[in-house]
C-alpha positions in Angstrom: 26.3 127.2 134.9 29.5 127.7 132.9 30.9 124.4 131.5 33.9 125.9 129.9 37.2 125.4 131.7 38.8 128.6 133.1 42.1 127.4 131.7 42.7 127.9 127.9 43.2 124.8 125.9 46.9 124.0 125.5 48.1 124.4 121.9 50.4 121.8 120.5 53.7 123.4 119.7 56.3 122.1 117.3 59.2 120.5 119.2 61.9 122.9 118.1 64.2 121.9 120.9 64.1 118.2 120.0 64.6 118.9 116.3 67.5 121.2 117.0 69.1 118.6 119.3 68.8 115.9 116.7 70.2 118.1 114.0 73.2 119.1 116.2 73.9 115.4 116.9 73.7 114.4 113.3 76.0 117.4 112.3 78.5 116.4 115.0 78.5 112.8 113.8 79.0 113.8 110.2 81.9 116.1 111.1 83.6 113.4 113.1 83.2 110.8 110.4 84.6 113.1 107.7 87.5 114.1 110.0 88.7 110.5 110.1 87.7 109.7 106.6 90.5 109.4 104.1 93.1 109.9 106.8 95.6 107.7 104.8 95.1 109.9 101.7 95.7 113.0 103.7 99.0 111.6 105.1 100.2 110.5 101.7 99.2 113.8 100.1 101.2 115.7 102.8 104.3 113.6 102.1 103.9 114.3 98.4 103.7 118.1 99.0 106.8 118.0 101.1 108.6 116.0 98.4 107.7 118.6 95.8 108.9 121.4 98.1 112.2 119.7 98.7 112.6 119.0 95.0 111.9 122.7 94.2 114.4 124.0 96.7 117.0 121.6 95.4 117.5 120.1 98.9 120.9 118.6 99.9 121.5 114.9 100.3 121.3 115.3 104.1 117.9 116.9 103.8 116.7 114.1 101.5 117.9 111.4 103.9 116.2 113.1 106.9 113.0 113.4 104.8 113.2 109.7 103.8 113.5 108.7 107.5 110.5 110.9 108.4 108.5 109.4 105.5 109.3 105.8 106.8 108.2 106.8 110.3 104.9 108.2 109.0 104.0 106.0 106.0 105.2 102.5 107.0 102.2 102.2 109.4 99.9 103.5 106.7 101.2 100.8 104.3 100.6 98.1 106.9 97.0 99.3 107.4 96.4 99.5 103.6 97.8 96.0 103.1 95.2 94.7 105.5 92.3 96.6 104.1 92.9 97.3 100.4 91.0 95.3 97.9 88.8 95.8 94.8 85.9 96.6 97.1 87.9 99.6 98.3 89.6 101.1 95.3 90.8 104.3 97.1 92.8 102.1 99.6 94.0 100.0 96.7 95.3 103.0 94.8 97.0 104.4 98.0 98.6 101.0 98.6 100.1 100.9 95.2 101.2 104.5 95.5 102.9 104.0 98.8 104.2 100.5 98.7 105.2 100.3 95.0 106.2 103.8 94.0 106.8 106.2 96.9 110.2 104.9 98.1 111.7 104.4 94.6 110.4 107.9 93.8 112.3 109.4 96.8 115.5 107.7 95.6 115.4 108.6 91.9 113.1 111.6 91.3 115.1 114.3 93.2 116.0 116.2 90.1 113.9 115.0 87.2 110.4 113.4 87.2 110.9 109.6 87.2 108.6 106.9 86.0 107.9 106.1 89.7 106.9 109.7 90.4 104.5 109.6 87.4 102.9 106.4 88.6 102.7 107.6 92.2 101.1 110.9 91.1 98.6 109.0 88.9 97.5 106.8 91.7 97.2 109.7 94.0 95.1 111.7 91.5 92.8 108.7 90.8 92.3 108.2 94.5 91.5 111.9 94.9 89.0 111.6 92.0 87.3 108.7 93.7 87.2 110.4 97.1 85.5 113.4 95.6 82.8 111.2 94.1 82.0 109.6 97.5 78.8 110.8 99.2 
């Protein structure tokens, strides 16, 4: 009498589907977190780039005033958020707060032709924030 089963023993297979699903979920999570990360920095950096472009093209007073209004609309909410979150535990937010609240608007007023003290301080804060961001995991 044959005691062996007619069906072959089932081999344990590596769960590729489960591993791929978990990997896809982790990747999606990381991408979403990074997209929202440093959003304030990205907004401030964009304003700075526009400022430099206007300065280079020697914009008119009307263009500067329109730009300043646009900056207030975009950056005032960022300043409010930074005032609520910035502290020594979050140095990037602290640097961005100083750049926006203390130096941005004076820079828009007095650095249209020559680099002002406020522009130098604003750019220093922005550069230091960028350095810290690049060091984050």
